[in-house]
C-alpha positions in Angstrom: 6.5 -27.5 -27.8 7.5 -23.6 -26.6 4.5 -21.9 -25.9 4.3 -17.8 -26.7 5.1 -16.6 -23.1 8.4 -18.7 -23.1 9.4 -17.2 -26.3 8.8 -13.9 -25.0 10.4 -14.5 -21.5 13.5 -15.5 -23.3 13.8 -12.7 -25.3 13.3 -9.8 -22.4 16.2 -12.0 -20.7 18.2 -12.0 -23.5 17.3 -7.8 -24.3 18.4 -7.3 -20.5 21.5 -9.3 -20.7 22.7 -7.6 -23.9 21.3 -4.1 -22.1 24.0 -5.0 -19.1 26.9 -6.1 -21.8 26.6 -2.5 -23.6 26.4 -0.8 -20.4 29.5 -2.4 -18.8 31.3 -1.8 -22.1 30.8 2.4 -22.1 32.0 2.1 -18.5 35.0 0.9 -19.8 35.4 3.3 -22.3 34.4 6.3 -20.1 37.1 5.0 -17.8 39.6 4.7 -20.3 40.6 1.3 -19.5 40.0 0.4 -23.2 40.8 1.7 -26.8 37.7 3.3 -29.4 39.3 0.4 -32.1 38.2 -2.3 -29.0 35.1 -0.6 -28.0 33.5 -0.3 -31.8 34.6 -4.1 -32.2 32.6 -5.6 -29.2 29.8 -3.0 -29.4 29.1 -3.4 -32.9 28.8 -7.6 -31.6 26.4 -6.4 -29.0 24.3 -4.4 -32.0 24.1 -7.2 -33.7 22.6 -9.4 -31.3 20.3 -6.3 -30.3 18.8 -6.1 -33.8 18.1 -10.2 -33.6 16.5 -9.7 -30.4 14.7 -6.9 -31.9 13.5 -8.8 -35.0 12.2 -11.9 -33.0 10.3 -10.1 -31.1 8.8 -8.0 -34.0 8.0 -11.8 -35.1 6.3 -13.1 -31.8 4.2 -9.9 -32.0 2.6 -10.9 -35.4 1.7 -14.5 -33.6 1.0 -12.8 -30.4 -1.6 -10.2 -32.3 -3.2 -13.3 -34.4 -3.3 -15.3 -31.2 -5.6 -12.2 -29.6 -7.6 -12.3 -33.3 -8.2 -16.1 -32.6 -9.4 -16.2 -29.0 -11.8 -13.4 -29.2 -13.2 -15.5 -31.9 -13.3 -18.5 -29.7 -15.0 -16.1 -26.8 -17.6 -14.9 -29.2 -18.3 -19.2 -30.3 -18.5 -20.0 -27.1 -21.3 -17.4 -26.0 -23.0 -17.9 -28.9 -23.2 -21.8 -27.6 -23.8 -20.8 -24.4 -27.0 -18.7 -25.0 -28.4 -21.2 -27.4 -28.2 -24.1 -24.4 -29.8 -21.1 -21.8 -32.5 -20.4 -25.0 -33.3 -24.2 -25.0 -33.4 -24.9 -21.5 -35.8 -22.1 -21.0 -38.6 -23.8 -23.6 -38.2 -26.8 -22.8 -36.3 -28.7 -25.2 -33.4 -30.0 -23.1 -33.8 -31.4 -19.7 -31.8 -30.3 -16.6 -28.9 -32.9 -16.2 -28.1 -32.2 -20.0 -28.0 -28.3 -19.3 -26.4 -28.4 -16.3 -23.5 -30.2 -17.8 -23.2 -28.1 -21.2 -23.7 -25.0 -19.1 -20.8 -25.8 -16.7 -18.3 -26.6 -19.7 -18.8 -23.4 -21.6 -18.7 -21.2 -18.9 -15.0 -22.8 -17.8 -14.0 -22.2 -21.6 -15.3 -18.4 -21.4 -13.8 -17.9 -18.1 -10.5 -19.9 -19.5 -10.2 -17.9 -22.9 -11.1 -14.7 -21.5 -8.0 -14.7 -19.2 -5.7 -16.1 -21.4 -6.6 -13.1 -23.5 -6.1 -10.7 -21.2 -2.8 -11.9 -20.6 -1.8 -11.5 -24.0 -3.2 -8.3 -24.3 -0.6 -7.4 -21.4 2.2 -8.8 -23.1 1.5 -7.3 -26.6 1.6 -4.0 -24.4 4.8 -4.8 -23.0 6.4 -5.9 -26.2 5.1 -2.8 -28.2 6.3 -0.5 -25.4 9.3 -1.8 -25.0 9.0 -2.9 -21.4 10.4 -6.3 -20.4 9.9 -8.6 -17.3 10.9 -7.1 -13.9 14.1 -8.7 -12.6 14.6 -10.5 -9.3 16.7 -7.5 -8.1 14.4 -4.9 -9.4 11.3 -6.7 -7.3 12.9 -6.8 -4.2 13.7 -3.1 -4.6 10.8 -2.5 -5.0 9.3 -4.2 -2.0 11.7 -2.9 0.3 11.0 0.6 -0.8 7.6 0.2 -0.6 7.9 -1.3 3.1 10.0 2.0 4.3 7.5 3.7 2.4 4.6 2.1 4.6 6.6 2.5 7.5 7.2 6.3 7.2 3.3 7.0 6.7 2.6 4.8 9.9 5.1 6.6 11.9 3.4 10.1 10.6 0.1 8.8 11.8 1.1 8.2 15.2 -0.4 11.2 17.6 2.7 12.7 19.9 1.4 12.0 23.6 0.0 15.4 25.1 2.1 17.2 27.9 0.4 18.2 30.7 1.6 21.2 32.8 2.9 20.4 36.1 1.6 23.4 38.8 3.7 24.4 41.5 1.5 24.0 44.6 2.3 26.4 47.5 3.4 24.7 51.1 0.1 24.5 53.3 0.6 27.2 56.8 0.7 25.0 59.7 0.1 28.1 62.0 -2.9 28.4 64.0 -5.4 30.9 63.5 -6.3 33.3 66.4 -10.0 34.5 66.4 -10.3 38.2 67.4 -13.4 38.7 70.0 -16.0 40.6 68.3 -17.2 43.8 70.1 -20.4 42.6 71.2 -18.5 39.7 73.2 -16.2 42.4 74.8 -19.4 44.3 75.9 -21.4 41.2 77.7 -18.0 40.7 79.5 -18.1 44.1 80.6 -21.8 43.9 82.0 -21.5 40.4 83.6 -18.5 42.2 85.6 -20.2 45.4 86.5 -23.2 43.2 87.9 -20.8 41.1 89.6 -19.4 44.3 91.3 -22.8 45.9 91.9 -23.8 42.7 93.7 -20.9 42.5 95.9 -21.5 46.4 97.1 -25.0 45.8 98.3 -23.8 42.8 100.3 -21.4 45.0 101.8 -24.2 47.3 102.5 -26.7 45.3 103.9 -23.6 43.6 106.4 
């Protein structure tokens, strides 16, 4: 049995194929490779195929809307049963084992129904807006574009290494520094020489 998911995907693929045929036919006419009369024959066939796809999409959309209403009612019923078991458990009307078993079943049923409801809503939105399932080529292009964008962002965020300036140092002088004698040193040397001279003169006189 074909579910709504298979029908939705099939119609999306057929619509994509018809779009590609229409684009190829337009290119042939624009490039002057076929005449207008030939173009009109093929274009009429493609338009009929697109019209049939749109008719089936409309019928599928009505079924999916009915499925949404059915799921919403199912979720409401399961939630009421869940609330009833919770109340009976609190009041002690059912034992723990029965309570745990029923609660687990109801919880799984509610989550499953909610998940399917969200999936149907998403498909209905795509079908209503005319958008289709992305092809494998589009998915690959999107992944490559995302990866390139991330690489550029990472490269822009990396800080550049700081450039430290190199200072030129003057060569050290190896010439020894000559110290000039201070005035006090010169005076002491002079006084010592004078004392020595006077002592020598005194020795000569005594001799």
